[in-house]
C-alpha positions as CSV (number, residue, x, y, z in Angstrom):
1,M,24.7,-2.6,-8.4
2,K,26.3,-2.9,-4.9
3,L,29.9,-2.9,-6.2
4,S,29.4,-0.1,-8.7
5,I,26.7,2.3,-8.0
6,G,26.4,1.2,-4.0
7,S,30.0,1.6,-3.4
8,G,30.3,5.1,-4.9
9,L,27.0,6.1,-3.2
10,K,28.4,5.3,0.2
11,L,31.7,7.0,-0.5
12,A,30.4,10.0,-1.8
13,F,27.5,10.6,0.4
14,R,28.5,8.5,3.5
15,P,24.8,7.9,4.3
16,W,24.1,6.9,8.0
17,V,21.9,4.1,9.1
18,E,20.0,3.1,12.4
19,G,18.4,0.0,13.0
20,L,20.6,-2.4,10.4
21,E,19.9,-5.4,12.6
22,N,16.2,-5.2,11.7
23,I,16.7,-6.5,8.5
24,P,16.8,-10.3,8.3
25,A,19.7,-12.1,7.1
26,S,17.6,-14.6,5.0
27,G,14.1,-15.1,4.4
28,P,11.2,-12.9,2.9
29,A,10.2,-9.4,4.3
30,I,8.5,-6.3,3.1
31,L,10.4,-3.0,3.2
32,A,8.0,-0.2,3.5
33,S,9.3,3.2,3.1
34,N,8.5,6.9,2.7
35,H,9.4,8.2,-0.6
36,L,11.0,11.6,-0.8
37,S,13.3,11.3,-4.0
38,F,14.1,9.3,-6.9
39,S,17.5,8.3,-5.2
40,D,15.6,6.5,-2.5
41,S,15.8,3.3,-4.7
42,F,19.4,3.4,-4.6
43,F,20.5,4.7,-1.3
44,L,18.3,1.7,0.6
45,P,19.8,-1.3,-1.4
46,A,23.2,0.3,-1.3
47,V,23.3,-0.2,2.6
48,L,22.0,-3.6,2.6
49,D,23.9,-6.9,2.3
50,R,20.9,-8.2,0.5
51,K,19.4,-7.4,-2.9
52,V,16.1,-5.3,-2.7
53,T,13.5,-5.7,-5.5
54,F,11.3,-2.7,-6.4
55,V,8.8,-2.5,-9.3
56,A,9.1,0.3,-11.7
57,K,7.2,1.7,-14.6
58,A,7.5,-0.3,-17.7
59,E,8.8,2.8,-19.7
60,Y,12.2,2.4,-17.9
61,F,12.4,-1.0,-19.9
62,T,10.9,-0.3,-23.4
63,S,12.4,3.2,-24.4
64,P,14.1,2.9,-27.7
65,G,17.5,3.5,-29.0
66,V,21.0,3.1,-27.4
67,K,20.0,4.9,-24.5
68,G,16.9,3.1,-23.8
69,R,18.7,-0.5,-23.9
70,L,21.3,0.9,-21.4
71,T,18.5,2.3,-19.1
72,A,16.5,-1.1,-19.1
73,A,20.0,-3.2,-18.5
74,F,20.5,-0.7,-15.6
75,F,17.2,-1.2,-13.9
76,K,17.3,-4.8,-14.5
77,G,20.7,-5.1,-13.0
78,V,19.5,-3.2,-9.8
79,G,16.6,-5.4,-9.2
80,Q,13.8,-3.5,-10.6
81,L,10.6,-5.1,-12.2
82,P,8.8,-3.7,-14.9
83,V,5.0,-2.7,-14.4
84,D,2.8,-1.3,-16.9
85,R,1.1,1.7,-14.9
86,S,-1.3,2.8,-18.1
87,G,-3.7,-0.2,-17.4
88,G,-5.4,1.1,-14.2
89,R,-6.3,-1.7,-12.0
90,G,-4.9,-4.5,-14.0
91,A,-1.3,-2.5,-13.5
92,A,-1.9,-2.4,-9.6
93,E,-2.7,-6.2,-9.8
94,A,0.5,-6.9,-11.8
95,A,2.4,-4.9,-9.3
96,I,0.8,-6.9,-6.6
97,K,1.5,-10.1,-8.0
98,A,5.1,-9.3,-8.7
99,G,5.5,-8.3,-5.0
100,I,3.9,-11.7,-4.0
101,E,6.4,-13.5,-6.2
102,V,9.5,-11.9,-4.8
103,V,8.3,-12.5,-1.1
104,Q,7.2,-16.0,-1.8
105,G,10.9,-16.7,-3.5
106,G,12.2,-15.6,0.0
107,G,13.3,-12.1,-1.0
108,L,13.0,-8.5,0.0
109,F,10.4,-6.4,-1.7
110,G,10.6,-2.8,-1.6
111,I,7.5,-0.7,-1.7
112,Y,6.6,3.0,-1.1
113,P,2.9,2.9,0.4
114,E,2.5,6.7,-0.5
115,G,2.5,5.5,-4.2
116,T,4.3,8.5,-5.5
117,R,7.2,10.9,-4.2
118,S,5.9,13.5,-1.5
119,P,5.6,16.8,-3.3
120,D,6.9,18.7,-0.2
121,G,8.5,16.7,2.2
122,R,5.5,15.7,4.4
123,L,4.4,12.2,4.6
124,Y,1.1,11.2,3.0
125,R,-1.4,8.9,3.3
126,G,-0.7,5.5,2.5
127,K,-2.5,3.4,-0.5
128,P,-3.9,0.3,1.3
129,G,-4.0,-2.2,-1.9
130,G,-0.3,-2.9,-2.5
131,L,1.3,-3.3,0.9
132,G,-1.6,-4.8,2.6
133,R,-2.5,-7.2,0.2
134,V,1.2,-8.3,-0.4
135,A,1.5,-8.7,3.4
136,L,-1.7,-10.5,4.0
137,A,-1.3,-12.9,1.0
138,T,2.3,-14.0,2.1
139,G,2.3,-13.4,5.8
140,A,5.8,-11.9,5.7
141,P,7.0,-9.4,8.2
142,V,6.7,-5.7,7.2
143,I,9.6,-3.3,8.0
144,P,9.1,0.1,8.2
145,I,11.9,2.3,6.9
146,A,12.4,6.3,6.9
147,M,14.4,7.8,4.5
148,I,15.9,11.0,5.8
149,D,17.0,14.0,3.7
150,T,17.2,12.2,0.5
151,E,14.9,15.1,-1.2
152,K,17.7,17.5,-0.1
153,V,20.2,15.4,-2.2
154,Q,18.5,15.2,-5.1
155,P,15.1,17.5,-5.2
156,P,12.4,16.6,-7.6
157,G,13.2,17.6,-11.1
158,K,16.9,17.7,-10.4
159,V,19.2,15.3,-12.3
160,V,22.6,16.1,-10.5
161,P,22.7,15.2,-6.7
162,K,24.1,17.6,-4.1
163,L,26.8,16.2,-1.9
164,L,24.7,16.1,1.4
165,R,24.6,13.1,3.8
166,P,21.1,11.4,4.0
167,G,20.1,9.0,6.6
168,I,18.1,5.8,6.6
169,R,16.0,4.5,9.9
170,I,15.1,0.9,10.0
171,G,12.1,-0.1,12.4
172,K,11.4,-3.2,14.1
173,P,9.5,-5.8,12.0
174,L,5.6,-5.9,12.1
175,D,3.8,-9.1,12.3
176,F,0.4,-9.0,10.5
177,S,-0.1,-12.8,10.2
178,R,-3.0,-12.6,12.4
179,Y,-4.8,-11.0,9.4
180,Q,-3.3,-13.5,6.8
181,G,-5.9,-14.8,4.4
182,M,-7.8,-11.5,4.8
183,E,-6.6,-9.5,1.9
184,E,-9.9,-8.9,0.4
185,D,-11.4,-6.9,3.4
186,R,-10.6,-3.2,2.6
187,Y,-11.1,-2.4,6.2
188,I,-8.2,-4.7,7.3
189,L,-6.1,-3.5,4.4
190,R,-6.7,0.2,5.6
191,S,-5.9,-0.7,9.2
192,V,-2.6,-2.7,8.4
193,T,-1.5,0.5,6.0
194,D,-2.4,2.9,8.6
195,E,-0.3,1.1,11.2
196,V,2.6,0.8,8.9
197,M,2.4,4.6,8.0
198,Y,2.4,5.6,11.8
199,E,5.6,3.6,12.3
200,I,7.3,5.4,9.3
201,M,5.8,8.8,10.7
202,K,7.7,8.0,14.1
203,L,11.0,7.4,12.2
204,S,11.0,10.0,10.1
205,G,9.6,12.7,12.2
206,Q,7.6,14.0,9.1
207,E,4.4,16.0,9.3
208,Y,1.5,13.5,8.3
209,V,-1.0,14.8,5.9
210,D,-4.2,12.3,5.7
211,I,-4.8,12.8,2.0
212,Y,-2.8,11.0,-0.8
213,A,0.3,12.4,-2.1
214,T,-1.4,12.2,-5.7
215,V,-4.2,14.4,-4.5
216,A,-1.7,16.6,-3.0
217,K,0.2,16.9,-6.3
218,R,-2.8,17.8,-8.2
219,Q,-3.9,20.7,-5.7
220,I,-0.3,22.1,-6.0
221,A,-0.4,21.9,-9.5
222,E,-3.7,23.6,-9.8
223,A,-2.6,26.6,-7.3
224,E,0.4,27.4,-9.2
225,K,-1.7,27.4,-12.5
226,A,-4.1,29.6,-10.8
227,E,-1.1,31.9,-9.3
228,K,0.6,31.9,-12.7
229,A,-2.8,33.0,-14.2
230,A,-3.4,35.9,-11.9
231,A,0.2,37.1,-12.4
232,K,-0.5,37.1,-16.2
233,A,-3.6,39.1,-15.8
234,A,-1.9,41.8,-13.4
235,E,0.8,42.1,-16.0
236,K,-1.5,42.9,-18.7
237,A,-3.4,45.1,-16.7
238,A,-0.2,46.9,-15.7
239,K,0.6,47.3,-19.5
240,D,-2.8,48.7,-20.3
241,R,-2.7,51.2,-17.7
242,S,0.9,52.3,-18.6
243,G,-0.3,52.7,-22.0
244,E,-3.2,54.9,-21.9
245,A,-3.0,58.5,-23.3
246,P,-3.6,61.6,-21.2
247,A,-7.3,62.6,-21.1
248,K,-7.8,65.6,-23.1
249,A,-10.3,68.6,-23.1
250,P,-13.3,68.7,-25.7
251,D,-12.7,70.9,-28.5
252,G,-13.3,74.7,-27.5
253,A,-13.3,73.9,-23.9
254,V,-10.9,75.7,-21.6
255,E,-9.0,73.5,-19.3
256,P,-9.9,74.0,-15.4
257,G,-7.4,76.7,-13.5
258,T,-6.6,78.5,-16.5
259,P,-7.6,82.1,-16.8
260,G,-11.3,82.6,-18.2
261,A,-12.2,79.0,-16.8
262,G,-15.1,80.2,-15.2
263,S,-15.9,79.1,-11.6
264,S,-13.8,75.9,-11.8
265,G,-10.4,75.4,-10.0
266,P,-9.1,76.1,-6.9
267,G,-10.1,79.5,-5.1
268,A,-12.6,80.2,-8.0
269,Q,-15.4,80.7,-5.5
270,D,-13.4,83.7,-3.9
271,R,-13.3,85.8,-7.2
272,P,-16.1,88.6,-7.4
273,A,-18.3,88.1,-10.2
274,A,-17.9,90.2,-13.4
């Protein structure tokens, strides 16, 4: 990955990096990053000398056909671990177990505490389960990382990236060894996650939103759906109005304002009675 895609990314996009010295030359660490773009998982490993392991949805590894096999080979080659996300809590447990194994093996484990990509470039509340439990179960340092402008390089839903220059800020390691063995305490997990998210916020300069990104995505989707429904209703109403026929007077009646129309019409009150 580093020789092929990594070299190409650095040559084409020239990502700038601050705080590279905060990544240990050896030994375990957890890299906790904001998540703006699909390309985050490529730019970060590309600028590091060491291998970074992320978890990825199992569909990347199980798709049928030649394209599926090539996709699976690619994700295995760049250090992704397959996790079945359809199993609810079981899927989360599998991801946590995978992360613990990577860290206990002396590797770098990459994780996005928000759990999904930001829908609008803001920083959302971190989910405490994965990050906190891996950190407290292993005692490994947590290194906060901010990806900068990667959502501009590859906006959500876009396949072809734009040739813009992204950035990566790497913060100083955070030590949570004082909480080791307390990974079942949800208040400790929340405290650890919030501390990491605060450091990411300082590094990235993003606006912080105290809700989960998954909730924000649902709210945005519902708002877009309501907006489309309102626009469709307005369009239908406009068509209905444009298709209405002009009003006609009843048979035998005289249109107002015409000779013999009686007292109706402008100035009728000034005419003398017959």
